[in-house]
Structure formats: C-alpha cells, structure tokens
C-alpha positions in Angstrom: 24.7 9.4 -61.5 27.7 7.8 -63.2 30.5 9.8 -64.5 31.7 9.4 -68.1 35.1 10.7 -69.3 37.2 10.3 -72.4 40.9 10.0 -73.3 42.5 13.4 -73.6 43.7 12.3 -77.1 40.1 12.6 -78.4 39.9 16.3 -77.5 42.0 17.0 -80.6 39.1 15.9 -82.7 35.9 16.3 -80.7 34.5 18.1 -77.7 34.2 15.4 -75.1 33.9 16.9 -71.7 33.5 14.7 -68.7 30.0 14.7 -67.3 27.5 12.9 -65.1 24.9 10.7 -66.8 21.9 8.6 -65.8 21.4 5.1 -66.9 21.3 1.6 -65.4 23.4 0.1 -68.3 26.4 1.4 -70.2 24.1 1.8 -73.3 21.7 4.1 -71.4 24.5 6.1 -70.0 26.1 6.5 -73.5 22.7 7.5 -75.0 22.3 10.3 -72.4 25.8 11.5 -73.3 25.0 11.4 -77.0 21.9 13.5 -76.4 24.2 16.3 -75.2 27.1 15.6 -77.6 25.6 13.8 -80.7 28.9 14.1 -82.7 30.6 11.6 -80.3 28.2 8.7 -81.2 30.0 8.0 -84.5 33.4 7.8 -82.8 32.2 5.3 -80.2 29.6 3.2 -82.0 29.5 1.6 -85.4 26.5 1.6 -87.7 25.1 -1.5 -85.9 25.3 0.1 -82.5 28.3 -1.9 -81.3 31.4 -0.4 -79.7 33.9 0.2 -82.5 37.0 -2.0 -82.6 39.4 0.9 -82.0 37.5 2.0 -78.9 37.7 0.6 -75.4 35.1 1.4 -72.7 36.0 0.8 -69.1 33.5 0.5 -66.2 35.3 1.2 -62.9 38.6 0.4 -64.6 37.5 -2.9 -66.0 36.7 -3.4 -69.7 33.0 -3.7 -70.4 31.9 -7.3 -71.3 29.1 -6.6 -73.8 30.6 -4.5 -76.6 27.6 -5.3 -78.9 24.7 -4.1 -76.7 26.6 -2.4 -73.9 24.3 -4.1 -71.3 26.8 -4.0 -68.5 25.1 -2.7 -65.3 25.9 0.9 -64.2 25.3 2.1 -60.6 25.4 5.6 -59.1 29.0 6.8 -58.6 30.4 4.4 -61.2 33.0 5.6 -63.6 32.9 5.1 -67.4 36.1 5.8 -69.3 36.3 5.8 -73.1 39.7 5.3 -74.7 41.3 4.3 -77.9 41.9 0.5 -78.0 45.5 -0.5 -78.6 46.7 -3.5 -80.4 50.0 -4.9 -81.5 53.0 -6.4 -79.7 
C-alpha cells in the first residue's frame, strides 16, 4: 500500500489525515482516498478530473507527470504528498 499525506495548511479547511491506500496509479490511489474522505475531491481535482492548478502532487518527492489523468504508476511503499502549488518570483 502507498501512503498519501497532505500539507498541514490544508488541515485548517478540511480533515485530511495521512493514510495508506491501494492503487497502481495515482488516480486509483486518490479515488480510494476520496471514498473515505469525499470532501477532499473538490480541493484536489477540478470538474474535468484534472489536478487543480493550485495543487501539486508529489510521488516519492517528484511531481507527478500526468496532471490530467493521474496515470503515474504507484507501487507498494510509495509516498504521495499533496500540497498547494506555489507560483511567482
């Protein structure tokens, strides 16, 4: 099982405990998390199912490549981390 965790900043707005999830892709792992915490879906994904522009998802400390479908492969013991994306200079 992979572990999914969230930036502590999000706890001010939503209950987002770290947990272990099954899935062979980022999308499958997220869907399992959303089953337990459905209120988190709207924060992470837009109405088309893509990762929102203000959200960054890291797989083992590397940004995921497929923000539209979240098809990046996930293996047992991988770490997913969801954070607010930063921009500016």
